[in-house]
C-alpha positions in Angstrom: 0.2 0.1 -0.2 1.2 3.4 -0.8 2.6 5.3 2.1 0.9 8.5 2.9 2.9 12.0 2.0 2.4 15.7 2.0 2.5 18.0 -0.9 5.9 19.0 0.2 6.9 15.2 0.1 5.3 15.3 -3.4 7.4 17.7 -4.8 10.4 17.2 -3.3 10.2 13.5 -4.4 9.2 14.5 -7.6 12.6 16.8 -8.7 14.8 14.0 -7.0 13.3 10.9 -9.1 13.7 13.5 -12.1 17.5 14.3 -11.4 18.1 11.0 -10.7 15.9 8.4 -12.5 16.6 9.8 -16.0 20.4 10.1 -15.7 22.6 9.3 -18.5 22.9 5.5 -19.6 25.8 3.9 -20.7 26.0 0.7 -23.0 24.1 -2.4 -23.0 26.3 -4.2 -20.8 25.5 -2.0 -17.7 22.2 -2.5 -18.3 22.0 -6.0 -18.8 20.2 -8.0 -15.7 22.3 -10.4 -14.4 20.3 -14.0 -14.8 20.3 -16.8 -12.4 18.7 -20.0 -13.7 17.0 -22.4 -11.5 16.2 -26.2 -11.9 13.2 -26.2 -14.3 10.2 -27.4 -13.5 7.8 -29.3 -16.3 4.1 -29.0 -15.3 2.4 -32.1 -17.4 -0.6 -31.2 -19.2 -3.9 -32.2 -18.7 -5.3 -33.0 -21.8 -4.7 -37.1 -22.6 -4.3 -36.7 -26.5 -1.3 -34.8 -25.7 0.2 -37.3 -23.3 0.0 -40.0 -26.2 2.4 -38.2 -28.2 6.0 -38.2 -28.3 7.7 -34.9 -26.6 9.1 -32.5 -28.7 13.0 -31.7 -28.7 13.2 -27.9 -27.9 16.9 -27.6 -28.9 19.3 -25.9 -31.6 20.8 -28.0 -34.3 24.2 -27.1 -35.7 25.6 -29.0 -38.4 29.4 -27.4 -40.1 29.1 -25.2 -43.0 25.5 -24.1 -42.3 24.5 -20.3 -42.1 21.7 -18.1 -41.2 21.0 -14.4 -41.2 19.7 -12.5 -38.0 18.3 -9.5 -37.2 18.9 -8.7 -33.3 17.5 -5.8 -31.4 18.3 -4.8 -27.8 16.5 -1.5 -26.1 16.6 -0.4 -22.5 14.8 2.8 -21.2 13.5 5.0 -18.5 11.4 8.1 -18.7 10.1 10.3 -16.1 6.9 12.1 -16.8 4.7 15.2 -15.4 1.0 14.5 -15.5 -2.0 17.2 -14.8 -2.5 21.2 -14.8 0.2 22.3 -11.8 3.1 23.6 -12.8 6.0 21.5 -12.7 8.1 22.0 -9.6 11.4 24.1 -10.3 14.4 22.0 -11.1 12.1 18.9 -12.6 13.7 17.6 -15.6 11.5 14.9 -17.4 11.8 13.0 -20.6 13.5 9.5 -22.0 16.7 8.0 -21.5 18.3 5.1 -23.1 20.0 3.0 -25.7 18.7 0.7 -29.1 20.5 -1.3 -30.8 19.9 -3.0 -34.0 22.4 -5.4 -35.5 21.8 -8.0 -39.1 24.7 -10.3 -38.8 25.5 -13.9 -40.9 26.0 -16.4 -38.2 28.3 -19.7 -39.9 28.8 -22.9 -38.3 32.6 -23.5 -38.4 32.9 -26.9 -36.4 30.8 -29.1 -33.8 32.3 -30.2 -30.7 31.3 -33.9 -28.9 28.8 -32.0 -26.6 27.2 -30.3 -29.7 28.4 -27.1 -29.0 29.1 -25.3 -31.9 32.2 -22.1 -32.7 30.3 -19.8 -34.9 31.5 -17.1 -37.1 29.3 -13.7 -36.5 29.7 -11.3 -39.2 28.6 -7.7 -38.5 26.1 -7.1 -41.9 24.6 -3.8 -40.6 24.1 -1.7 -37.2 22.0 0.8 -36.2 22.6 2.4 -32.5 21.0 5.4 -30.9 21.3 6.7 -27.7 19.0 9.4 -25.6 19.6 11.5 -22.6 16.5 12.9 -21.6 15.0 13.2 -25.1 18.7 14.8 -25.7 20.2 12.5 -29.2 23.6 11.7 -28.0 24.6 9.6 -30.5 22.5 8.3 -33.5 24.2 5.9 -36.5 22.8 4.0 -39.4 25.0 1.9 -41.3 22.7 2.5 -44.2 23.1 6.3 -44.2 26.2 7.6 -46.3 26.9 10.2 -44.2 27.4 8.0 -41.4 30.0 6.1 -42.8 32.9 8.4 -41.5 31.7 7.3 -38.0 34.2 5.0 -36.1 31.0 2.7 -35.8 31.0 1.8 -39.6 34.1 -0.1 -38.7 32.3 -2.9 -36.9 30.2 -3.4 -40.5 32.1 -6.5 -42.6 34.0 -7.1 -39.3 33.4 -10.7 -37.6 34.3 -12.5 -34.8 33.9 -16.2 -33.4 31.4 -17.4 -30.4 30.7 -21.0 -28.9 26.7 -21.6 -28.8 25.4 -24.5 -26.9 22.3 -26.5 -28.2 20.2 -24.7 -25.3 21.0 -21.2 -26.8 23.6 -20.1 -24.5 27.0 -18.3 -25.6 29.4 -20.4 -23.3 32.5 -19.0 -24.7 33.7 -16.2 -26.6 36.0 -17.5 -28.8 38.1 -14.7 -30.8 37.1 -11.1 -31.1 40.5 -9.5 -32.1 39.9 -8.3 -35.5 37.1 -6.5 -34.9 38.6 -4.5 -31.9 41.1 -3.6 -34.1 39.0 -2.5 -36.4 37.3 0.4 -34.3 39.9 1.2 -31.6 40.1 4.8 -30.6 39.6 7.4 -28.3 36.0 9.2 -29.3 32.9 8.2 -27.8 31.9 6.7 -30.8 35.0 4.2 -30.5 34.0 3.4 -27.4 30.5 2.8 -27.9 32.0 0.3 -30.7 34.2 -1.5 -28.3 31.6 -2.1 -25.6 29.4 -3.4 -28.4 32.1 -6.2 -28.7 32.3 -6.9 -24.6 31.9 -10.1 -23.5 29.0 -9.3 -21.8 26.9 -7.6 -24.9 28.0 -10.3 -26.8 26.7 -12.4 -24.8 23.6 -10.5 -24.2 23.0 -10.3 -27.7 23.1 -13.8 -29.0 21.9 -15.8 -26.1 18.5 -17.1 -26.7 16.8 -17.1 -23.3 13.8 -18.7 -24.2 15.1 -22.2 -24.6 15.1 -24.9 -21.4 17.9 -26.4 -20.2 19.5 -29.5 -21.6 17.7 -31.9 -19.1 14.2 -30.1 -19.5 14.3 -29.6 -23.1 11.2 -32.6 -24.1 8.1 -31.1 -24.1 4.7 -31.5 -24.9 1.9 -29.2 -26.0 0.6 -27.5 -22.6 3.8 -28.5 -20.9 6.3 -25.3 -19.5 9.2 -24.5 -18.1 10.9 -21.6 -15.9 14.2 -19.6 -15.2 14.9 -16.6 -12.2 15.6 -13.2 -14.0 16.8 -10.1 -11.2 16.7 -6.6 -12.7 18.1 -3.5 -11.2 15.9 -0.3 -11.5 18.1 1.9 -10.6 16.8 4.1 -7.5 13.8 2.2 -7.6 15.3 -0.7 -6.5 15.6 -4.6 -7.9 13.1 -7.1 -8.7 13.1 -10.8 -9.3 11.2 -12.6 -11.8 10.0 -16.0 -12.3 9.5 -16.6 -16.6 7.3 -19.2 -16.9 7.2 -20.6 -20.9 4.4 -22.7 -22.1 4.4 -24.6 -25.5 1.2 -23.7 -26.8 1.3 -26.0 -30.2 3.5 -27.6 -32.5 2.4 -27.1 -36.4 3.6 -28.2 -39.6 4.7 -25.6 -41.7 5.3 -26.9 -45.4 8.0 -29.5 -44.6 9.0 -28.2 -41.4 7.6 -28.6 -37.9 7.8 -25.5 -36.2 7.1 -25.2 -32.2 5.1 -21.8 -30.4 5.9 -21.1 -26.9 4.7 -17.9 -24.9 6.1 -16.5 -21.8 4.6 -14.5 -18.8 6.6 -13.3 -16.0 5.6 -12.8 -12.8 7.5 -11.2 -9.2 9.5 -14.1 -7.3 9.1 -13.2 -4.2 10.3 -16.3 -2.7 14.1 -15.1 -4.1 13.2 -11.4 -3.3 13.3 -12.6 0.2 17.6 -13.3 -0.7 18.4 -9.7 -1.7 19.2 -7.1 0.9 15.8 -4.8 1.7 17.0 -1.3 0.7 18.1 -2.8 -2.7 15.1 -4.9 -3.2 12.8 -2.1 -2.5 14.7 0.8 -3.4 14.7 4.5 -1.4 11.1 5.7 -3.0 9.5 2.7 -4.6 7.2 2.0 -1.4 5.9 5.5 -2.1 4.7 4.6 -5.3 1.9 2.6 -6.9 3.4 -0.3 -9.1 2.7 -2.1 -12.7 4.3 -4.5 -14.8 4.1 -6.3 -17.8 6.9 -8.8 -18.6 5.8 -11.2 -22.0 7.7 -12.8 -24.4 7.3 -15.3 -27.4 9.4 -18.1 -29.2 9.2 -19.5 -32.7 11.5 -22.3 -33.2 11.8 -24.7 -36.2 12.3 -28.2 -35.0 13.0 -29.6 -38.3 16.3 -27.7 -39.2 16.7 -26.6 -35.5 16.8 -22.6 -35.9 15.2 -19.6 -34.3 12.6 -18.2 -36.1 11.7 -15.5 -33.9 12.4 -14.5 -29.8 11.5 -12.1 -28.0 11.1 -10.5 -24.7 9.9 -7.1 -23.4 9.4 -6.1 -19.9 7.0 -2.7 -19.0 7.5 -1.5 -15.1 6.0 1.9 -14.2 5.7 3.9 -11.0 3.0 6.5 -10.2 2.6 8.8 -7.2 -0.1 11.7 -7.0 0.1 14.7 -5.0 -2.5 14.5 -2.5 -3.3 18.0 -1.8 -3.8 19.5 -5.1 -4.3 23.3 -5.6 -8.2 24.4 -5.5 -9.8 22.7 -8.2 -7.0 21.7 -10.5 -6.5 18.1 -11.7 -4.4 17.0 -9.2 -0.4 16.7 -10.4 1.4 13.1 -11.0 4.6 11.7 -11.2 5.5 8.8 -13.5 8.6 6.8 -13.8 8.8 3.9 -16.7 11.7 1.2 -17.3 11.7 -0.9 -20.6 13.8 -3.7 -21.3 13.2 -4.8 -24.8 15.0 -8.4 -26.1 14.3 -9.4 -30.2 16.0 -11.5 -32.7 14.6 -13.2 -35.8 15.8 -15.0 -38.6 15.5 -12.8 -41.9 17.2 -15.7 -44.2 
């Protein structure tokens, strides 16, 4: 339940939140939430007809010499908005702050070891990168624009690096990024951004498929589910821990291929949250706000070729606080904070 505060307290919180919550963002590696996988439990469907069918194996398949082209999008943003007819408090600064990256790349399978892990060569074909700080564009790069070819970020286009991927969609290690790093070394801000895109954490976030089950729980029937835990920090609003529950909705024939379709819904995990420090879990202001959130995702997996067709996850969480004592008959003022996390990858060739 939201704590009662006076108008002076509301104004003070408004100014502080506007200054802190929408502060500048770093690269994606700084925004990346730590994922903690827990033993995944499969809940059997009640439909007897599905029980009679053999389970489907939800896993990636790798063949040396195979190749595919994908487009991946990563976006993190946070915003502060003043709502209502009352004048904004002196010192209030609202706006949207965040990063959005869109990369198109070729993935060529070079070798596959005895565990089924693949050494994959990633070649960047196209890149877009946008950074905003309180609605001010700090960096806007698009490799398709002629005017952007002089940017240090353009040095990434055509470059390759090699990673190891497991059949469960995890990036188990970064094998080699030396050539790509050499192409973008420098001291300019755009150079540092390019180098950041080649960091271990950022590469793992970009190429890991978060929706696939672990190797020991990857045989499922329609209606069955699996889950894992993800912890996310929202800076001054504290940290939250979610249980992401994936359900295999259907397996259908598309031409000469079989395609598995799964959906994800995530819920705050109270059990895991108890393990977090109280101040970290709640944040200095979060218990003064009402909170709403949605965290959903989807997966389309080509079971025949063992390739991702589409995978995405989106989290939107908002905090809302209203001035308890509006002036005269004016519409009550309110402060709205929001944070978004988006991951999307799709096969385009």
